[in-house]
OpenMM code with the backbone's topology and positions (N, CA, C; nanometers):
from openmm import Vec3, app, unit

residues = "UNK UNK UNK UNK UNK UNK UNK UNK UNK UNK UNK UNK UNK UNK UNK UNK UNK UNK UNK UNK UNK UNK UNK UNK UNK UNK UNK UNK UNK UNK UNK UNK UNK UNK UNK UNK UNK UNK UNK UNK UNK UNK UNK UNK UNK UNK UNK UNK UNK UNK UNK UNK UNK UNK UNK UNK UNK UNK UNK UNK UNK UNK UNK UNK UNK UNK UNK UNK UNK UNK UNK UNK UNK UNK UNK UNK UNK UNK UNK UNK UNK UNK UNK UNK UNK UNK UNK UNK UNK UNK UNK UNK".split()
positions = [
    Vec3(0.0851, -0.1424, 0.0050),
    Vec3(-0.0028, 0.0233, 0.0350),
    Vec3(0.0773, 0.1216, -0.0284),
    Vec3(0.2249, 0.1007, 0.0591),
    Vec3(0.2998, 0.2232, 0.0894),
    Vec3(0.3108, 0.3043, -0.0736),
    Vec3(0.3564, 0.2198, -0.1829),
    Vec3(0.3638, 0.2874, -0.2999),
    Vec3(0.2300, 0.3711, -0.3682),
    Vec3(0.1709, 0.3274, -0.3562),
    Vec3(-0.0015, 0.4020, -0.3594),
    Vec3(-0.0180, 0.5322, -0.2842),
    Vec3(-0.0002, 0.4899, -0.1912),
    Vec3(-0.0045, 0.6503, -0.0930),
    Vec3(0.1221, 0.7136, -0.1216),
    Vec3(0.2172, 0.6943, -0.1735),
    Vec3(0.3256, 0.7903, -0.1889),
    Vec3(0.2950, 0.8236, -0.3460),
    Vec3(0.2152, 0.7415, -0.4265),
    Vec3(0.2060, 0.8282, -0.5625),
    Vec3(0.0314, 0.9548, -0.5406),
    Vec3(0.0123, 0.8930, -0.3873),
    Vec3(-0.1453, 1.0036, -0.4016),
    Vec3(-0.0933, 1.1209, -0.3588),
    Vec3(-0.0068, 1.1260, -0.2345),
    Vec3(0.0635, 1.2062, -0.1717),
    Vec3(0.1261, 1.2953, -0.2774),
    Vec3(0.1868, 1.2020, -0.3790),
    Vec3(0.2331, 1.3173, -0.4975),
    Vec3(0.1629, 1.4670, -0.5872),
    Vec3(0.0421, 1.3388, -0.5968),
    Vec3(-0.0753, 1.4462, -0.6779),
    Vec3(-0.1277, 1.5327, -0.5970),
    Vec3(-0.1601, 1.4615, -0.4224),
    Vec3(-0.2113, 1.6096, -0.3116),
    Vec3(-0.0991, 1.7260, -0.3415),
    Vec3(0.0086, 1.7022, -0.3352),
    Vec3(0.1091, 1.7923, -0.3375),
    Vec3(0.1046, 1.9085, -0.4763),
    Vec3(0.0736, 1.8589, -0.5447),
    Vec3(0.0516, 1.8917, -0.6894),
    Vec3(-0.0537, 1.9845, -0.7239),
    Vec3(-0.1506, 1.9167, -0.6110),
    Vec3(-0.2994, 1.9701, -0.6240),
    Vec3(-0.3208, 2.0403, -0.4761),
    Vec3(-0.3002, 2.1242, -0.4040),
    Vec3(-0.2917, 2.1862, -0.2751),
    Vec3(-0.4341, 2.2484, -0.2153),
    Vec3(-0.5088, 2.2220, -0.3436),
    Vec3(-0.6550, 2.3053, -0.2881),
    Vec3(-0.7242, 2.1692, -0.2540),
    Vec3(-0.7024, 2.0330, -0.3384),
    Vec3(-0.7603, 1.9376, -0.2803),
    Vec3(-0.8097, 1.8916, -0.1305),
    Vec3(-0.9339, 1.8384, -0.0797),
    Vec3(-0.9816, 1.7614, 0.0431),
    Vec3(-0.9756, 1.6487, -0.0171),
    Vec3(-0.9557, 1.5450, 0.0811),
    Vec3(-1.0458, 1.4293, 0.0668),
    Vec3(-1.0474, 1.3417, 0.1785),
    Vec3(-1.1729, 1.2415, 0.1797),
    Vec3(-1.1965, 1.1853, 0.2593),
    Vec3(-1.1698, 1.0161, 0.2717),
    Vec3(-1.0872, 0.9752, 0.3391),
    Vec3(-1.0239, 0.8227, 0.3566),
    Vec3(-1.1186, 0.7537, 0.4372),
    Vec3(-1.2029, 0.6558, 0.3434),
    Vec3(-1.2980, 0.5621, 0.3585),
    Vec3(-1.2507, 0.4130, 0.3977),
    Vec3(-1.2273, 0.3520, 0.5390),
    Vec3(-1.1704, 0.2227, 0.6071),
    Vec3(-1.3044, 0.1195, 0.5573),
    Vec3(-1.2644, 0.0156, 0.5347),
    Vec3(-1.3324, -0.1077, 0.5129),
    Vec3(-1.3108, -0.2172, 0.5343),
    Vec3(-1.3857, -0.3167, 0.5547),
    Vec3(-1.3312, -0.4242, 0.5948),
    Vec3(-1.3989, -0.5660, 0.5329),
    Vec3(-1.3561, -0.6745, 0.6051),
    Vec3(-1.4343, -0.7614, 0.5405),
    Vec3(-1.5607, -0.8273, 0.6132),
    Vec3(-1.6159, -0.8575, 0.6208),
    Vec3(-1.7615, -0.9327, 0.7092),
    Vec3(-1.6894, -1.0163, 0.8291),
    Vec3(-1.6156, -1.0673, 0.8603),
    Vec3(-1.5935, -1.1305, 0.9794),
    Vec3(-1.5656, -1.0576, 1.0779),
    Vec3(-1.5658, -1.0681, 1.1860),
    Vec3(-1.5642, -1.0187, 1.3195),
    Vec3(-1.7171, -0.9439, 1.3162),
    Vec3(-1.6811, -0.8938, 1.4819),
    Vec3(-1.8128, -0.8273, 1.5313),
    Vec3(-1.8460, -0.6844, 1.4365),
    Vec3(-2.0093, -0.6171, 1.4447),
    Vec3(-2.0037, -0.4914, 1.3708),
    Vec3(-1.8864, -0.3815, 1.4470),
    Vec3(-1.9063, -0.3879, 1.5492),
    Vec3(-1.8188, -0.2938, 1.6395),
    Vec3(-1.6457, -0.3300, 1.5766),
    Vec3(-1.5988, -0.4430, 1.6324),
    Vec3(-1.4976, -0.4302, 1.5525),
    Vec3(-1.4125, -0.4291, 1.4353),
    Vec3(-1.6004, -0.4445, 1.3576),
    Vec3(-1.4919, -0.4023, 1.2186),
    Vec3(-1.5057, -0.2464, 1.1482),
    Vec3(-1.5935, -0.2130, 1.2948),
    Vec3(-1.6193, -0.0359, 1.2879),
    Vec3(-1.4844, 0.0021, 1.3159),
    Vec3(-1.4250, -0.0029, 1.4158),
    Vec3(-1.2531, 0.0021, 1.4947),
    Vec3(-1.1704, -0.0135, 1.4060),
    Vec3(-1.2000, -0.1517, 1.3178),
    Vec3(-1.0605, -0.1535, 1.3116),
    Vec3(-1.0577, -0.0694, 1.0773),
    Vec3(-1.2457, -0.0490, 1.0995),
    Vec3(-1.2148, 0.0254, 0.9725),
    Vec3(-1.1218, 0.1950, 0.9929),
    Vec3(-1.1876, 0.2322, 1.0892),
    Vec3(-1.1114, 0.3551, 1.1592),
    Vec3(-0.9823, 0.3256, 1.1596),
    Vec3(-0.9247, 0.2592, 1.2245),
    Vec3(-0.7734, 0.2327, 1.2282),
    Vec3(-0.6953, 0.2205, 1.0867),
    Vec3(-0.7714, 0.1471, 0.9679),
    Vec3(-0.7157, 0.1421, 0.8695),
    Vec3(-0.7117, 0.2804, 0.7803),
    Vec3(-0.8860, 0.3765, 0.8209),
    Vec3(-0.8708, 0.4956, 0.7496),
    Vec3(-0.7425, 0.5650, 0.7914),
    Vec3(-0.7110, 0.5883, 0.9749),
    Vec3(-0.6640, 0.6702, 1.0305),
    Vec3(-0.5033, 0.6539, 0.9720),
    Vec3(-0.4585, 0.5234, 0.9681),
    Vec3(-0.3436, 0.4868, 0.9196),
    Vec3(-0.2997, 0.5081, 0.8197),
    Vec3(-0.4087, 0.5389, 0.7079),
    Vec3(-0.3802, 0.6321, 0.5814),
    Vec3(-0.3352, 0.7885, 0.5979),
    Vec3(-0.4014, 0.8451, 0.6584),
    Vec3(-0.3940, 0.9596, 0.6807),
    Vec3(-0.2607, 1.0003, 0.7567),
    Vec3(-0.2319, 0.9332, 0.8215),
    Vec3(-0.1219, 0.9062, 0.9462),
    Vec3(0.0133, 0.9278, 0.8179),
    Vec3(0.0146, 0.7880, 0.7176),
    Vec3(0.1133, 0.8050, 0.6481),
    Vec3(0.1810, 0.9282, 0.5752),
    Vec3(0.0322, 0.9608, 0.4792),
    Vec3(-0.0084, 1.0945, 0.3846),
    Vec3(0.0634, 1.2071, 0.4660),
    Vec3(0.0217, 1.2094, 0.6197),
    Vec3(0.0707, 1.3466, 0.6701),
    Vec3(0.2233, 1.3207, 0.6855),
    Vec3(0.2922, 1.2502, 0.7153),
    Vec3(0.4050, 1.2073, 0.7168),
    Vec3(0.5150, 1.2390, 0.6299),
    Vec3(0.4480, 1.2213, 0.4709),
    Vec3(0.4756, 1.2209, 0.3494),
    Vec3(0.4996, 1.3800, 0.3208),
    Vec3(0.4244, 1.4705, 0.4392),
    Vec3(0.3941, 1.6538, 0.4018),
    Vec3(0.2549, 1.6894, 0.3817),
    Vec3(0.1540, 1.5900, 0.4161),
    Vec3(0.0476, 1.6328, 0.3323),
    Vec3(-0.0367, 1.7191, 0.4763),
    Vec3(-0.0900, 1.8209, 0.4754),
    Vec3(-0.1299, 1.8391, 0.5669),
    Vec3(-0.2650, 1.8014, 0.6506),
    Vec3(-0.2637, 1.7338, 0.7330),
    Vec3(-0.3922, 1.6447, 0.7646),
    Vec3(-0.5276, 1.7053, 0.8256),
    Vec3(-0.5093, 1.8463, 0.7755),
    Vec3(-0.6513, 1.9495, 0.7814),
    Vec3(-0.7238, 1.9151, 0.6643),
    Vec3(-0.6430, 1.8690, 0.5486),
    Vec3(-0.7002, 1.8409, 0.4456),
    Vec3(-0.7352, 1.6812, 0.4641),
    Vec3(-0.7208, 1.6082, 0.5136),
    Vec3(-0.7788, 1.4832, 0.5424),
    Vec3(-0.8950, 1.4302, 0.6258),
    Vec3(-0.9813, 1.4147, 0.5790),
    Vec3(-1.0705, 1.3326, 0.6681),
    Vec3(-1.1315, 1.2001, 0.6847),
    Vec3(-1.1370, 1.1084, 0.7435),
    Vec3(-1.1550, 0.9693, 0.7836),
    Vec3(-1.3226, 0.9412, 0.8435),
    Vec3(-1.3352, 0.8017, 0.7933),
    Vec3(-1.4363, 0.7651, 0.8085),
    Vec3(-1.4604, 0.5948, 0.8055),
    Vec3(-1.5655, 0.5268, 0.9040),
    Vec3(-1.5238, 0.3963, 0.8854),
    Vec3(-1.6667, 0.3233, 0.8221),
    Vec3(-1.6706, 0.2213, 0.7435),
    Vec3(-1.7593, 0.1571, 0.7046),
    Vec3(-1.7922, 0.0993, 0.7341),
    Vec3(-1.6513, 0.0053, 0.8096),
    Vec3(-1.6451, -0.1070, 0.8446),
    Vec3(-1.6902, -0.2133, 0.7373),
    Vec3(-1.7881, -0.3130, 0.7196),
    Vec3(-1.8122, -0.4321, 0.6729),
    Vec3(-1.9858, -0.4034, 0.5626),
    Vec3(-1.9807, -0.2482, 0.5717),
    Vec3(-2.1308, -0.1789, 0.5266),
    Vec3(-2.1249, -0.1867, 0.4164),
    Vec3(-2.0140, -0.1617, 0.3111),
    Vec3(-1.9894, -0.1409, 0.2020),
    Vec3(-1.8813, -0.2329, 0.0971),
    Vec3(-1.9660, -0.3566, 0.0735),
    Vec3(-1.8166, -0.4589, 0.0459),
    Vec3(-1.8139, -0.4219, -0.0984),
    Vec3(-1.6603, -0.4588, -0.1472),
    Vec3(-1.6288, -0.4537, -0.2975),
    Vec3(-1.6448, -0.5862, -0.3784),
    Vec3(-1.6963, -0.6685, -0.2414),
    Vec3(-1.7033, -0.8148, -0.3135),
    Vec3(-1.7955, -0.9043, -0.2239),
    Vec3(-1.8713, -0.9910, -0.2401),
    Vec3(-2.0011, -1.0459, -0.1664),
    Vec3(-1.9248, -1.2272, -0.1276),
    Vec3(-1.8517, -1.2436, -0.2386),
    Vec3(-1.8031, -1.4260, -0.1995),
    Vec3(-1.7729, -1.4108, -0.0482),
    Vec3(-1.7752, -1.5415, -0.0295),
    Vec3(-1.6656, -1.5932, 0.0941),
    Vec3(-1.5935, -1.6371, 0.0825),
    Vec3(-1.4647, -1.5589, 0.0917),
    Vec3(-1.3582, -1.6532, 0.0101),
    Vec3(-1.2106, -1.5825, 0.0230),
    Vec3(-1.1050, -1.5972, 0.0420),
    Vec3(-0.9790, -1.5177, 0.0908),
    Vec3(-0.9875, -1.3965, -0.0193),
    Vec3(-0.9848, -1.4473, -0.1477),
    Vec3(-0.9902, -1.3350, -0.2312),
    Vec3(-1.0884, -1.2148, -0.2456),
    Vec3(-1.1692, -1.2788, -0.2085),
    Vec3(-1.2739, -1.1488, -0.2270),
    Vec3(-1.2758, -1.0977, -0.0828),
    Vec3(-1.2568, -1.1683, 0.0094),
    Vec3(-1.2253, -1.0891, 0.1773),
    Vec3(-1.1058, -0.9735, 0.1634),
    Vec3(-0.9822, -1.0331, 0.0683),
    Vec3(-0.8748, -0.9373, 0.0758),
    Vec3(-0.9278, -0.7965, -0.0006),
    Vec3(-1.0293, -0.7978, -0.1281),
    Vec3(-1.0614, -0.7020, -0.1797),
    Vec3(-1.1560, -0.5798, -0.0710),
    Vec3(-1.2066, -0.6704, 0.0364),
    Vec3(-1.3013, -0.5751, 0.1119),
    Vec3(-1.1939, -0.5141, 0.2132),
    Vec3(-1.0867, -0.5554, 0.2310),
    Vec3(-0.9700, -0.4494, 0.3483),
    Vec3(-0.9530, -0.3555, 0.2415),
    Vec3(-0.9784, -0.2561, 0.2784),
    Vec3(-0.9442, -0.1390, 0.1890),
    Vec3(-0.9356, -0.0250, 0.2578),
    Vec3(-0.8498, 0.0828, 0.2117),
    Vec3(-0.8919, 0.2438, 0.2212),
    Vec3(-0.9377, 0.3004, 0.1112),
    Vec3(-1.0298, 0.4002, 0.0912),
    Vec3(-1.0701, 0.4550, -0.0343),
    Vec3(-1.0645, 0.6096, -0.0238),
    Vec3(-1.0232, 0.6727, -0.1100),
    Vec3(-0.9781, 0.8111, -0.1504),
    Vec3(-1.1318, 0.8412, -0.2197),
    Vec3(-1.1941, 0.9939, -0.1392),
    Vec3(-1.2619, 1.0467, -0.2066),
    Vec3(-1.2147, 1.1925, -0.1971),
    Vec3(-1.2214, 1.2352, -0.3240),
    Vec3(-1.2414, 1.3812, -0.3426),
    Vec3(-1.3520, 1.4960, -0.2888),
    Vec3(-1.3106, 1.5561, -0.1755),
    Vec3(-1.4378, 1.6302, -0.1489),
    Vec3(-1.4138, 1.7481, -0.1799),
    Vec3(-1.3356, 1.8040, -0.2405),
    Vec3(-1.3385, 1.9742, -0.2509),
    Vec3(-1.2236, 1.9545, -0.3612),
] * unit.nanometer
topology = app.Topology()
chain = topology.addChain("A")
for resn in residues:
    res = topology.addResidue(resn, chain)
    for name in ("N", "CA", "C"):
        topology.addAtom(name, app.Element.getBySymbol(name[0]), res)
């Protein structure tokens, strides 16, 4: 994930007026509470990494969707790995 975040950081540096929201997602294994907390940690880890690369953290908001918005709905490791993600959304 680091190379992807580094590329995103370079783009954000070239577009200083843009603000983003990082959405944390998980697979369906675990309780709702656990997955919401895990999604929050995932989104905030990405935010922290971008901040360490020089992106102003005030430009980044986070939200956790836990298991609520799966990218894939099959019950196998390949699908679960697609659901464990942080997605970036441009908000401004």
